[in-house]
Structure formats: C-alpha cells, structure tokens
C-alpha positions in Angstrom: 0.8 2.2 -10.8 -1.7 3.1 -8.1 -1.9 5.2 -5.0 -2.3 2.9 -2.0 -0.4 1.2 0.9 -0.5 -2.6 0.5 0.2 -4.9 3.4 0.6 -8.7 4.0 -0.4 -11.2 3.1 0.0 -10.9 -0.7 -1.2 -14.4 -1.4 -3.5 -17.0 0.0 -3.9 -20.8 0.0 -6.5 -20.7 -2.8 -4.5 -18.5 -5.1 -7.4 -16.0 -5.7 -7.9 -12.4 -4.8 -9.3 -12.7 -1.3 -8.4 -11.1 2.1 -5.5 -13.0 3.5 -5.0 -12.0 7.1 -1.6 -12.2 8.7 -1.1 -12.8 12.5 -0.1 -9.1 12.8 -2.9 -7.8 10.6 -3.9 -5.1 13.0 -0.4 -3.8 13.2 -0.1 -3.7 9.4 -3.4 -1.9 9.1 -2.2 0.7 11.6 1.1 1.2 9.8 -0.7 1.5 6.4 -3.2 4.0 7.8 -0.5 6.1 9.5 0.9 6.6 6.0 -2.3 7.1 4.0 -3.9 9.5 6.4 -1.2 12.1 5.7 -1.7 11.8 1.9 -5.1 13.4 1.2 -5.5 11.9 -2.3 -4.4 8.5 -1.2 -6.8 8.5 1.8 -9.8 9.1 -0.5 -9.3 5.7 -1.9 -10.0 6.0 -5.6 -7.1 8.0 -7.2 -6.8 6.4 -10.7 -10.4 6.9 -11.9 -9.3 7.3 -15.6 -7.2 4.1 -15.6 -9.1 1.9 -13.1 -12.6 3.3 -12.7 -13.8 0.5 -10.4 -10.7 0.4 -8.2 -11.4 1.6 -4.6 -9.2 1.3 -1.5 -11.0 2.2 1.7 -8.8 4.9 3.4 -6.1 4.3 0.9 -5.0 0.9 2.2 -5.4 -2.7 1.1 -4.5 -6.2 2.0 -2.3 -7.4 -0.8 -4.1 -10.6 -1.6 -7.5 -8.9 -1.6 -6.2 -6.5 -4.3 -4.4 -9.2 -6.4 -2.7 -12.4 -5.6 1.2 -12.5 -5.6 2.6 -15.9 -4.7 6.1 -15.8 -3.4 6.3 -12.0 -3.1 9.2 -10.3 -1.2 6.8 -8.5 1.2 5.5 -11.8 2.5 8.9 -13.6 2.4 10.5 -10.9 4.5 7.6 -11.0 7.1 7.7 -14.8 7.4 11.4 -15.4 7.2 13.1 -12.4 8.7 10.3 -10.9 10.9 10.5 -7.7 8.9 7.2 -5.8 8.8 7.1 -4.6 5.3 4.4 -2.7 3.4 4.4 -1.7 -0.3 3.6 2.0 -0.9 2.4 2.8 -4.4 2.9 6.5 -5.0 0.8 7.3 -8.0 -1.2 6.3 -11.0 1.8 6.9 -13.3 4.4 4.2 -13.0 7.3 6.3 -14.3 6.7 10.0 -13.6 8.7 12.7 -15.3 11.6 14.2 -13.3 9.9 17.6 -13.2 7.0 16.0 -11.4 9.1 14.6 -8.5 8.8 17.7 -6.3 5.0 17.2 -6.4 5.4 13.6 -5.2 7.7 14.8 -2.4 5.1 17.4 -1.3 2.3 14.8 -1.3 4.3 12.2 0.6 6.6 14.1 3.0 4.2 14.2 5.9 3.3 10.5 5.2 6.9 9.5 5.4 7.5 11.3 8.6 4.4 9.8 10.2 5.4 6.4 9.0 8.8 6.8 10.7 7.1 7.8 13.9 5.4 4.5 14.1 8.7 2.8 15.0 
C-alpha cells in the first residue's frame, strides 16, 4: 500500500518507469490534487517512510507510469476505450487495515472524497 493518487497513463511504450503523459494530463492532475490537498498526510508526499524510505510523491500525486509501469491496467483501458477519467487512490501504507482502524481512514479521507465529487 501507499498514500497517493495515481493518474494515467500507467504504462509507456518503452515499458519502463517514466512519466507517460495522457492527452488529458492537466485534468488528471487537477482531479488528483483536489483529492490529495484535503488529506494532509497524503499531500506531504512521503507517508510510508518505514516501508519505502525513498518514495516521495510531490503533493501526494503521481503519474502511474512514473511510479511503476503497469501494462494493460484497468485505469488506462477505461480511459482509452470508454472515455472514463479514472484515478487510483491508495489510502494508506497498510494494504489491509484492521476493522477498528477504518474510522480513522474515514476521518482522513472524508473531505477528500467530498472535494473529489465536487470536481464533476
């Protein structure tokens, strides 16, 4: 897990981790930032220091392919084939949090979710 908003493209022609700009890159960045700005820890950009000490996401967002390459991912497929503007929101460093921790996740992401919906 991580704490970041990831946007298309998730892969590139070379198959390496490099920025892969979509035609709607500015829109995707705006959507991702709208979410991350409302989550203080996410916006700082380096939430998983114990697990990934060198991982840093400026303002809590990243282009998918720049982070790691995912050929044939659903996010890109939906964008290219259905015109669906999809982002992937990673909510925390722990992939499977305990049930008693879920209220904390809600508190951290409630404003982000509302702001994201306002972007429509």
